[in-house]
C-alpha positions as CSV (number, residue, x, y, z in Angstrom):
1,M,121.1,86.1,-153.0
2,N,119.0,89.0,-154.2
3,K,120.6,88.8,-157.7
4,V,119.6,85.2,-158.0
5,I,116.0,85.9,-157.0
6,Y,115.9,88.8,-159.5
7,L,117.3,86.7,-162.3
8,K,114.8,83.9,-161.6
9,S,111.9,86.4,-161.5
10,I,112.5,87.5,-165.1
11,I,112.3,84.0,-166.4
12,K,108.9,83.4,-167.8
13,N,108.1,79.9,-166.5
14,Y,109.8,80.2,-163.1
15,K,107.5,80.0,-160.1
16,P,109.0,80.3,-156.7
17,K,108.3,77.6,-154.2
18,T,106.1,78.8,-151.4
19,K,107.0,77.4,-148.1
20,G,104.2,76.5,-145.7
21,F,104.0,74.6,-142.5
22,D,105.5,71.1,-142.1
23,K,103.1,68.2,-142.4
24,E,103.5,67.4,-138.7
25,I,102.6,70.9,-137.7
26,I,99.5,70.9,-139.9
27,K,98.4,67.6,-138.3
28,E,98.9,69.0,-134.8
29,L,97.0,72.2,-135.6
30,K,94.1,70.2,-137.1
31,A,94.1,68.0,-134.0
32,L,93.8,71.2,-131.9
33,G,90.9,72.4,-134.1
34,V,92.7,75.2,-135.8
35,D,91.3,75.9,-139.3
36,L,94.0,76.7,-141.8
37,T,91.8,77.5,-144.7
38,K,91.6,81.1,-145.9
39,P,88.4,82.9,-144.8
40,K,85.9,83.8,-147.6
41,V,86.0,87.4,-148.5
42,K,82.6,89.1,-148.5
43,P,82.0,90.9,-151.8
44,I,81.7,94.6,-151.5
45,K,78.3,95.9,-152.5
46,K,78.0,99.1,-154.5
47,N,75.3,100.4,-152.2
48,E,77.6,100.1,-149.2
49,V,80.4,102.0,-150.9
50,L,78.0,104.7,-152.0
51,A,76.5,105.0,-148.5
52,G,80.0,105.3,-147.0
53,R,81.0,107.9,-149.5
54,D,77.9,109.9,-148.9
55,F,78.5,109.7,-145.1
56,I,82.0,111.0,-145.4
57,L,81.1,113.8,-147.8
58,S,78.2,115.0,-145.6
59,H,80.4,115.0,-142.4
60,T,83.7,116.3,-143.9
61,E,83.1,120.0,-143.0
62,E,82.1,119.1,-139.4
63,F,85.2,116.9,-139.0
64,L,87.5,119.6,-140.5
65,Q,86.1,122.2,-138.1
66,Y,86.7,119.9,-135.2
67,A,90.3,119.2,-136.4
68,V,91.1,122.9,-136.8
69,D,89.7,123.7,-133.3
70,Y,91.6,120.9,-131.7
71,S,94.9,121.8,-133.3
72,L,94.5,125.5,-132.4
73,D,93.7,124.6,-128.9
74,E,96.8,122.5,-128.7
75,K,99.0,125.2,-130.2
76,I,97.7,128.4,-128.5
77,G,95.4,127.0,-125.8
78,D,98.0,127.8,-123.1
79,I,98.1,131.5,-124.2
80,I,94.3,131.8,-124.2
81,N,93.6,129.9,-121.0
82,P,96.6,130.2,-118.6
83,K,94.7,127.9,-116.1
84,K,95.5,124.9,-118.4
85,L,99.2,125.8,-118.4
86,E,99.2,125.8,-114.6
87,E,97.4,122.4,-114.5
88,K,100.0,120.9,-116.9
89,I,102.9,122.0,-114.6
């Protein structure tokens, strides 16, 4: 089966048939009020991308410090604070 699909995919004019819902199912969904159209994609604005990038860059150091502290606490927290070890047991 895979070989057939592969051979068909190298043919220039071959377009595979996409299977969707049956017509009866579509009618029932429309009767129930289900919208089957694809939602419109909101275009990405350059200002939003730049603001997101600036936010990430300005908070990267703080995040990395938190991540290191958290991972150290997980690794050696029991040695430093034996009370935590007793609580876990």
